[in-house]
C-alpha positions, 0 to 999 in steps of 0.5 A: 369229363377229365374229372369223371375219368379220374374218379372212375380210375380211382374207384376201380383201383380202390375196388381192386385193391379192397378185393386183393386185401380181403383175399389176403386177410380173410383166410387168416381171420377165419383160421384165427376164428376157427382156432379160437373155437376149438380152443373153446371146445377143448376147454368145455370138452376135454379134447386136444387140438393141434395145428399140424401143417396148416390143417386142423386136427381135433381129437377127443379122449375118454372124457364126456362133456360136463353135463353127463359127468355131473348127471347121476347114473340111471339104471336103464331108465329113460325119462321123456321131458317132451313128446310132440303131438302126433300129426296125420300125414295124409296126402290131400288131393282134390277130388276132381284132380284126375287119374294118376297113372304109374309109369316106368321110364324106358331107356 
């Protein structure tokens, strides 16, 4: 009986210690991951990233992304690569579904 009580106490202590450590470490890890993503976006899109006072600030300037810079300009022409097939949106109701009545909500 004493062994079971000792195991439960140690298990609860470890559980609360892990929860406490996750609450400390997880925000730091998420902040670092967000900074890494921002730097990657900055390198790809020509933007600036500043971390002022713990909050993120991300601005883009006059640069477009790299695909639009390398693509030749078309003079008002539009090209469509894919057109999805049209689907008819008909409301399917069984013939014996009954009568539908419009109603107004009275307050």
